[in-house]
N, C-alpha and C positions, 0 to 999 in steps of 0.2 A: 813284548812277550818275554817271560823269564827264560833264562838259559836252561837247557836240559842238563841235569846233573848226572854225571857218569862216574862210576867207580871201576877202574881198569885193574884187573887182578891177574898177575902173571909172575912166576918166579924168575923169569929171565928178564933182568933189567934192561939189557941191550935191545930186547924186542919191545918192552913195555914203554920205555921213556920216549922214543921217537914217535910212537903211535899217540901217546898222550899229548905231546907238543903239537902234532899235526891236527888232532881233534880240537885242541884249544884254539888254534888259529881259525877253525871253522865255527867258532863261537859256542862251543860246548864248555861247560864247567867240569873239568876233569880232575879226579883224585886217583891216587895210585896205592896199590897194596901188593906186597911181594908173596903173600901166602893166603890160604883160606882162613887161617886163624887171624891174621892181620885184618882181613876183610871184615870178619865178624866184629872185631873190635872197632873198626871204623864205623860200621853201620849202627853200633850202639849209641854213637854220639853225632852221626852225620846223616843229614837228610839227602837221600839219593833217589833218582828216578829209575836208572838202568844200571845193572852190573854186567860188565863184560868179563867173562870168567874163563880162564884156561882150564881145560879138563885135567891134563896131566901135570900135577904138581906134587912135590914131596910133602909128606905130612897129610893134611886134610886135602883130598883131591877135589876137583871141581864139582863132581856129581854130589858128593857128600856136603860140600860147602853150600851148593844150591839148595839142598834139602833143609839145611839149617836156616838159610835165609828165608825160605818159604814158611818155615815153622815159626821163626822168631820175629819176622818183620813183614808187615802188610804193605801192599802198594808199591812193590818193587818188581820190575821185570828183569829177567836174566837172559843174556845171550851167551852161549857157550862157544869156545874156540877149541877146535880139535885138529889133530894131524890127519893127513890123507889116509893113514893106515888105521885110524881109530874112529871112523864115522859112526860105527855102531854105538859109541859112547854118546855122540850127538843125538842119535835117534832115541836112545834111552833117556837122555835129558829132556827131549821134547815130550816123551810119555810122562815124565815126572814134573812137568810144569814149566820148562824153559820156553821162552818166546821163540827162539830159533837157534840154529847153530851154524857156524861158519868154519871152513877148513883153512888151515894155514898153508902157504902164506896168503894173507888177506889183502884184498883191494880196499884201500882206505875209503873210497867213495861208497863202496858196497857196505862197509861197516857203518859209516856215518848214516847211510840210508836206513839200515836196520835199526840203529839206535833211535832215529827219529820216529820210525814206525812203532817201535816198542813204547816210546814215550807218548805218542798219540793214542795208542790203545789204552795206556794207563790213564790218561786224562779223560778219555771217553768213559771209562768205567767209573772214574771218580764223579763225573757229571751225572751219569746214570744213577749212582748211589745217592747223590745229593737230591736229584729229582724225585727218587723213590722216597727218601726221607721227608722231603717237603710235602709230597702227596699224602704220605701217611699222617704227617702232622696236621695237614689241612682237613683230612677226613676225621681225625680225632677232634679237631676244633669244631667241625660241623656237627658231630654227634653231641659234643658238650653244649654247643649253642642250642640245639634242639631240646636237650634235657633241661637246660636252664630256662628255656621258654616255657616248657611244661611245668617246671618247678615254680616259675613266676605266676602262672595261672593258678596252680594249686595253692601257692602261698597266699594269694589274694583271697581265695575262697576260705582257706583255713583261718586267716587273720580276722575276717569279718564274722565268721561263725563263732570264733572264740570270744570276740569282743562282746557279743550279746550276753552270754552267761556271766562273763566277767562283770558287766555292768550290774546284773542282778545280785551277784555276790557282794559287790562293793556297796550297793544300796542296802542289802540285808545287814552287812557288818556295821554300816553307819547307824542303822536302826538299833542294833544291839548296843552300840556304844551310847546312843541316846537313852535307851532304857536303863542301862547300867548306871548312868549318871544321875538318874532321878533320886530324890531324897529318900523315897520309900525303899530304895534298893541298897541303902547305905549299910544295912545290917546283914545282908546275905553272906553266907559263908564263901570264902575264897573269891571275893569280889575282884581283888587285884589280879588274881590269876586269870579270871575271865577277861579283864581289860587287856592283859598281856596276850591272850589268845586272839582277841580281836585285832590287836596290833599286828600279829603275825599274819593273819588273814589278809589284812589290807596291804601289808608289805608284799606278800606273795602275789596279790592281784596286780599291784603296780609293776612288779618284775615281769609277770606274765604278759602284761599289756605292752611293756617295752619290747619283749621278745616278738610279739605279733607285729609290732611296728618295724622291727628289724627284718622280719620275713617280707614285709612289703617293700623293704629296701632293695630286694632283688629286682623289682619291676619298676620302681620309680625313685628318683633321687629325693632324699629328704634333707631338710635343713639341719645343719649341725648344731648341737646344743653344747657350746663350749662354756666351761666354768673352771674356777680354781679347783684343782684336783690334787689330793694328797695321795701320791702313788704308793707310799709305804702302807697307808691305811687300806688302800685298795687291794694290795697284795695280801696283807694279813687277812682281810675279810674273805678273799677268794680261797686262800689256803685253808682257812677254817671251814669254809663251805664244803671243800672237797676232802677235808681231813679224814672223815669217817671212811670214805672209799679207799683212801690210801692205807689207813691202818688195817682195814680188812684184808688188804693185799700184802701186809707186812712191808710197807714201803715208808721210808722216812722222808718228809719234806722239810728241807732246811731253807730258811730265809736269811739272806745276807744283804741288809739294806745299807748301802754305802752312799746313796744319793741324798743330798740335803735339799730341803725346800720342796715346793710343789711345782706343778706345771699347769698351763692353761690349755685344757683339752676336753675331750668328751669322756667322762668316767664310765658311763654305761657301756660304751663301745670297747674301751680298754678292758673292762671286766669281762666282756664277751670273749675277747682275744685270750685273756688269761685262762678262762675256763676251758677254751678249746685246747690251748697248749698244755695245761696241766692234765687234762683228761687224756690227751694223746700220750703224755709222758707216763702216766699211771698204767695205761694199757701196754706200753712198751717195756716197762721195768719189771724184772722178775722179783719174786719175794726176797726180802733182805736187801733190796737195792735202795738207792737214794735219788731224790730229785732236789736240785738246788735252784732256788729263785734268787737272782741277784740284781740289784739296781746300783748304778754308778753314775757319777756326774761326768758330762762331756763339756767341751768348750762352750757350745751353744745349745745344749740339750741334755738329754738324759738317756741312759741305756737300761734296758730290761731284758734279762736272759732267763731262759728255763732250760736246764741241762739235766739229762737223765743218765742212768748207768745201764740202759737197756742194750738190746742187741745191735743197734745202729741201723743205718740205711745203706744199701749197696750204692756205690758211686754212680752206677748207670741209672739209678732211680731218683737221684737227688733233683734232677731237672723236672721230674714229673710230679713231685709232691705238692706243688702249688696248683696243679691242674684240677679243674672241677671233676668230682666223682672218682678221682684216683685214691685208692686206699689199700693199705697192706693188711687191714684187719679182716677177720673171718666174715663171711656173709652174714648180714643181719646185725653186725656189731658197729658198723660205721657207714656214714653216707659219702665220705670222701669230699666233704664240703668245708670241713673245719679250717684247714690251712688256706683254702681258696678264699673263704670269707675273711679270714684274719688278714691276709695280704691286702684285700680291698679296703678293709677298715684302716689299717695302718697307713695305706696310701692316702686315704681321705684325710687322715690326721696329720699329713705332711711328714710322715716318718718313713723308715726303711725296715725291711725284715729280711733276714737270710738264715740259712740252715747250714751248720757244720756237723758232719757226722762221719764216724769211722766204724766200719763193720766190726762188731764184737766189743766195742768200747763205749757206745752210747751216742746220743744226739744232743746238740745244743742249738736252740733257736734264739737268735739275737735280734732285738728290736731297738731301734734308735728313734726317739721322739724329740721334736723341738720343744723347748720350754714354752714357746708361744708361737702359734701359727696365725698369721694375719693375711687376709686376702687382699687383692689389689685394690678393690673399691674401698675397703676399710682404710688402707694406707692413704688413699687420696683424701678421705674425709679427715684423717688425723694422722700426721706423720709420726707422732710420738706415742701412738696407742700401745705398741708393743713394749716400749720402754716403761710406760706407766704400769702396764699389767705385770711386767716382771718385777717392778719395785713393790707392787702390791703383794705378789707371791712371796717375795723375800722379806717383806715387812720393812722395807726401807722407805724413807720419805720421798715424795715426788720432787723432782728438780724443776 
């Protein structure tokens, strides 16, 4: 068991030092301070369980020092030392939060017992708080699990319902393409514009179908579709896609592409993550603000970051942002699933994601992705597969 850490505060060194030595021989970790001011300075850099504090001291007295300790430092118990003629101060100290008070001269065994009792009380309160925090976290996880189960059932139904009209739209666009391609249609006005419109319809159908498949990913694991991916082109495409929304909000999106070459990954899922992050950044950034998307080379991978000049995220909420259904947006403006889904995607791609934020200065989401992710069974089939893929991406000859 760790030693109980004690700060002994008394302006009389001849009284304080012998007590400190005798407590140390009883296996306490003892520190000394000669005044209330010194005690507060100690506590700013020293972790302590119990403060033993003389009431009558020049300058900042014991009662006022205890009040400062209670105000500035959590998780510290205070035992007051008073003279026989000033027990009223001890009683006043108890009313204001002291663990107990002892009258001078003190019996060392009595003092040691009180310190141990105070430390035991402190540790019990810490354990109770940990248990309460754990219970609250488990309750949140249970609620989130139930919601995700409901979402999974809903997603399956939605995906199948959407797939049916998508198939009809795809078939109709194919028929339009076939008709437009006939010789007798060669002379119709604006024929190429009609072909372009059909292309947009088919592209939108394919994208919507991928989204429905991603919805199904909530309830069943899907095979990854890895391919050579140009991250810069993916960023440019996504920024262009969301550019209109950013311009409407008077927000500038800056792209700084420092990374060279491509990666072997799933471009559809990376695009989904980018859309989530940029949409969040646009919502968080006030008019006149800026969003910066940056890519950089790493030793064995590539980094992708999205930084905004928004209001930032409070420190106490940073651990919650990846939880399902947690959102800071107004009701109806967000599901609270964007970052949760993004973390799952980046994990499946073999990468890492983290958030740095400072209240009033903005938020930065940083993603690290490997240039090539190879699973164990693939490695067994071909030990050089990752090396060959990397050479292909970089345009180098295979060795």
